[in-house]
C-alpha positions as CSV (number, residue, x, y, z in Angstrom):
1,M,-26.1,-11.4,57.9
2,L,-27.2,-8.6,55.6
3,I,-30.9,-8.1,55.1
4,V,-30.9,-9.2,51.4
5,E,-28.9,-12.3,52.4
6,R,-31.4,-13.2,55.1
7,Q,-34.3,-12.6,52.7
8,Q,-32.7,-14.8,50.1
9,K,-32.2,-17.6,52.7
10,I,-35.9,-17.4,53.6
11,L,-36.7,-17.5,49.9
12,E,-34.6,-20.6,49.4
13,L,-36.2,-22.3,52.4
14,L,-39.7,-21.4,51.1
15,Q,-38.9,-23.0,47.7
16,Q,-37.6,-26.1,49.3
17,R,-40.4,-26.5,51.9
18,L,-43.3,-24.7,50.2
19,T,-44.5,-23.6,53.6
20,V,-42.7,-22.1,56.5
21,Q,-43.5,-21.0,60.1
22,L,-42.4,-17.7,61.7
23,E,-41.1,-19.5,64.8
24,D,-39.0,-22.0,62.8
25,L,-37.4,-19.2,60.6
26,S,-36.8,-17.1,63.7
27,R,-34.9,-20.0,65.4
28,E,-33.0,-21.0,62.3
29,L,-31.9,-17.5,61.3
30,D,-31.4,-16.3,64.9
31,V,-33.6,-13.2,64.5
32,S,-36.9,-12.1,66.0
33,T,-40.2,-13.2,64.6
34,S,-41.0,-9.5,63.8
35,T,-37.9,-9.4,61.6
36,V,-39.0,-12.5,59.8
37,R,-42.4,-11.1,59.4
38,R,-41.0,-8.0,57.7
39,D,-38.9,-10.1,55.4
40,L,-41.9,-12.1,54.4
41,E,-43.8,-8.9,53.6
42,V,-41.0,-8.0,51.2
43,L,-41.1,-11.5,49.6
44,E,-44.9,-11.2,49.3
45,E,-44.6,-7.9,47.5
46,Q,-42.2,-9.5,45.1
47,G,-44.7,-12.3,44.3
48,F,-42.7,-15.1,46.0
49,A,-44.8,-15.7,49.1
50,K,-48.2,-15.4,50.6
51,R,-48.3,-14.8,54.3
52,T,-50.5,-17.0,56.4
53,H,-51.3,-17.1,60.1
54,G,-48.0,-17.8,61.7
55,G,-46.0,-18.3,58.5
56,A,-46.1,-18.2,54.7
57,I,-46.5,-20.3,51.6
58,Y,-44.4,-20.2,48.5
59,T,-46.3,-18.7,45.5
60,G,-43.5,-18.4,42.9
61,S,-43.4,-20.6,39.8
62,E,-40.8,-23.2,39.1
63,S,-39.2,-20.7,36.8
64,Q,-38.8,-18.2,39.6
65,S,-35.9,-19.8,41.3
66,P,-33.8,-18.0,43.9
67,H,-30.8,-20.0,42.7
68,G,-30.3,-18.3,39.4
69,I,-31.7,-16.1,36.6
70,S,-35.3,-17.3,36.5
71,G,-34.0,-20.8,37.4
72,Q,-33.3,-21.4,33.7
73,T,-30.2,-22.7,32.1
74,L,-28.2,-20.4,29.8
75,T,-29.3,-22.4,26.8
76,E,-33.0,-21.9,27.7
77,R,-32.5,-18.2,28.1
78,M,-30.6,-17.9,24.8
79,N,-33.7,-19.4,23.1
80,E,-36.1,-16.8,24.5
81,S,-36.9,-13.5,22.7
82,I,-34.2,-14.2,20.2
83,Q,-35.0,-11.4,17.7
84,A,-35.3,-8.8,20.5
85,K,-32.0,-9.9,22.0
86,M,-30.3,-9.8,18.7
87,A,-31.4,-6.3,18.0
88,I,-30.4,-5.1,21.4
89,G,-27.1,-6.9,21.1
90,A,-26.3,-5.3,17.7
91,L,-26.9,-1.9,19.1
92,A,-24.8,-2.5,22.1
93,A,-22.0,-4.0,20.0
94,S,-21.8,-0.7,18.1
95,L,-20.7,1.0,21.3
96,V,-17.5,-1.0,21.2
97,K,-14.6,0.8,19.4
98,P,-11.1,-0.4,18.6
99,H,-8.6,-0.4,21.6
100,M,-11.4,-0.4,24.2
101,T,-11.4,-2.5,27.3
102,V,-15.0,-3.9,27.7
103,L,-16.5,-5.5,30.7
104,M,-19.2,-8.1,30.0
105,D,-21.4,-10.1,32.3
106,G,-23.0,-13.4,31.4
107,G,-26.5,-12.3,30.5
108,S,-28.0,-14.0,27.4
109,T,-28.5,-10.6,25.7
110,V,-24.9,-9.7,26.4
111,I,-23.8,-12.9,24.7
112,Y,-25.8,-11.8,21.6
113,A,-23.9,-8.5,21.8
114,A,-20.5,-10.3,22.1
115,R,-21.3,-12.3,18.9
116,Q,-21.9,-9.0,17.0
117,I,-18.8,-7.0,18.1
118,T,-16.7,-6.2,15.1
119,A,-14.3,-3.7,16.5
120,R,-10.7,-4.8,16.7
121,P,-8.3,-4.9,18.5
122,I,-10.1,-4.9,21.9
123,Q,-9.7,-6.3,25.4
124,I,-12.6,-8.2,26.9
125,V,-13.0,-8.8,30.7
126,T,-15.8,-11.2,31.6
127,D,-17.2,-13.5,34.3
128,S,-18.9,-15.6,31.6
129,L,-17.4,-18.8,30.3
130,A,-19.6,-18.5,27.1
131,I,-18.2,-15.1,26.2
132,A,-14.7,-16.1,27.0
133,M,-15.0,-19.1,24.7
134,H,-16.5,-17.0,21.9
135,F,-13.3,-14.9,21.8
136,H,-10.8,-17.6,22.7
137,D,-9.3,-18.1,19.3
138,D,-9.4,-14.5,18.1
139,D,-5.9,-13.1,18.1
140,Q,-7.2,-9.5,18.0
141,V,-9.1,-9.9,21.2
142,E,-7.3,-10.1,24.6
143,T,-9.6,-11.9,27.0
144,L,-9.4,-11.9,30.7
145,I,-11.6,-14.4,32.6
146,V,-12.6,-13.2,36.1
147,G,-12.1,-16.0,38.5
148,G,-14.4,-17.1,41.4
149,S,-17.0,-19.6,42.2
150,L,-18.8,-21.0,39.2
151,Y,-22.5,-20.4,39.6
152,P,-24.8,-23.3,38.7
153,R,-26.8,-23.2,35.4
154,T,-25.4,-19.8,34.3
155,G,-21.7,-20.3,33.4
156,I,-20.6,-17.2,35.4
157,T,-18.3,-16.7,38.3
158,I,-19.3,-14.9,41.5
159,G,-17.9,-14.4,45.0
160,P,-15.0,-12.5,46.7
161,I,-12.4,-13.7,44.2
162,A,-14.5,-12.2,41.4
163,T,-15.2,-8.9,43.1
164,G,-11.6,-8.6,44.3
165,T,-10.2,-9.1,40.8
166,L,-12.6,-6.6,39.3
167,A,-11.6,-4.0,42.0
168,E,-8.1,-3.9,40.4
169,L,-9.2,-3.3,36.9
170,H,-10.5,-0.5,34.7
171,A,-12.8,-0.6,31.7
172,D,-14.0,1.9,29.1
173,L,-17.4,0.2,28.8
174,L,-19.7,-2.2,30.7
175,L,-22.3,-4.3,28.9
176,F,-24.5,-6.1,31.3
177,S,-28.0,-7.5,31.8
178,L,-30.3,-7.8,34.9
179,Y,-33.5,-9.4,35.9
180,G,-35.8,-6.4,36.0
181,I,-36.4,-2.7,36.4
182,L,-39.1,-1.0,38.5
183,G,-39.4,2.6,39.4
184,D,-36.0,4.1,39.6
185,S,-34.1,0.9,40.5
186,V,-32.8,-2.1,38.7
187,Y,-32.7,-5.6,40.2
188,N,-31.2,-9.1,40.0
189,V,-32.4,-12.3,41.7
190,N,-29.2,-13.2,43.5
191,I,-27.0,-11.1,45.8
192,G,-23.8,-12.8,44.6
193,M,-24.6,-11.8,41.0
194,A,-25.5,-8.3,42.1
195,E,-22.2,-7.8,43.9
196,V,-20.2,-8.7,40.9
197,E,-22.3,-6.4,38.7
198,Q,-21.9,-3.6,41.2
199,A,-18.1,-4.1,41.1
200,M,-18.2,-4.0,37.3
201,M,-20.1,-0.7,37.4
202,R,-17.6,0.9,39.8
203,Q,-14.7,0.1,37.4
204,A,-16.3,1.2,34.1
205,T,-16.3,4.6,32.6
206,R,-19.6,4.0,30.8
207,C,-22.4,1.6,31.6
208,A,-24.9,0.1,29.2
209,L,-27.7,-2.1,30.5
210,L,-29.1,-4.5,28.0
211,M,-32.7,-5.5,28.8
212,D,-35.5,-6.8,26.7
213,S,-38.9,-5.2,27.1
214,S,-40.4,-8.1,29.0
215,K,-38.2,-7.2,32.0
216,F,-39.6,-3.7,32.5
217,G,-42.0,-3.3,35.5
218,R,-40.7,-6.2,37.6
219,K,-38.3,-6.4,40.5
220,S,-36.5,-9.0,42.5
221,L,-34.5,-9.6,45.6
222,A,-31.3,-7.7,45.1
223,R,-31.2,-4.0,44.1
224,V,-28.1,-3.5,41.8
225,C,-28.3,0.2,41.0
226,G,-30.4,3.2,40.3
227,V,-31.3,4.1,36.7
228,N,-29.5,7.4,37.2
229,E,-26.2,5.4,37.4
230,L,-26.6,4.1,33.9
231,D,-25.5,5.8,30.7
232,H,-27.7,3.7,28.4
233,I,-30.7,1.3,28.9
234,I,-31.0,-0.5,25.6
235,T,-34.2,-2.4,24.9
236,D,-36.4,-3.6,22.0
237,A,-39.3,-2.0,20.2
238,G,-41.8,-3.9,22.4
239,I,-41.3,-1.5,25.2
240,D,-44.3,0.4,26.6
241,P,-44.0,4.1,25.5
242,S,-44.5,5.3,29.1
243,W,-41.0,4.1,29.9
244,Q,-39.6,6.6,27.4
245,T,-41.1,9.4,29.4
246,Q,-39.9,7.9,32.7
247,L,-36.3,7.1,31.6
248,G,-35.7,9.9,29.1
249,D,-32.6,9.9,27.0
250,R,-31.1,6.9,28.9
251,L,-33.6,4.6,27.2
252,V,-32.5,3.6,23.7
253,I,-34.8,1.4,21.6
254,A,-33.0,-0.9,19.3
255,Q,-34.1,-0.8,15.6
256,Q,-32.5,-2.7,12.8
257,D,-29.2,-1.3,11.7
258,D,-29.1,1.2,14.6
259,Q,-25.8,2.3,16.0
260,L,-24.7,4.2,19.1
261,D,-21.7,6.5,19.4
């Protein structure tokens, strides 16, 4: 079991039980108590746990679920920060040019981008049922749905079928969204999602991360990539100015009627 997989399992057990004991986790995961202790230290740093004598208690909120993006349904996420996501989506949509092949994940901000793409003809490759349905009756858009295991509450596919399919493809552009960015790394809450997004990045010539300003300064379980692997990080005008200094030209702040070339 990979380290991130083990930590996610511990996080799931924490959320289910609210309290856990080192000895119990050591026995269930077949690892030493010192290994479990280190994993709990990581989860404590991420705000999911508080260590106690011989164990830990769960400190995440109901909205901090290890089972999906903030534990919310897609509809709930689509109804948050709507103006910011629309502005980011419009700017990202301007990256799409006729005859491109575009990879798109199932992030809510990416869905706002999909709705604003006007370039035709194009090819869309996506693990998102919502994005596939948006384009399903457009005869100028060839849509490929990436197969795999349907992930609860998100409408996306993950797993070895998804990553295997993506490994055989090539795209001009990737538009994707993640849970948070901290330091020089970008994170998602679930290793299965992270693996699909990493596969997408490997197959795309150009990568644009769509992330509203509320996601800056936070991290989660699975590291997806370093910021130096991204061509664009598109956000909204609510971003703290210090991020512009840190991220340089990669950071693009969406304003009304902006376009990227």
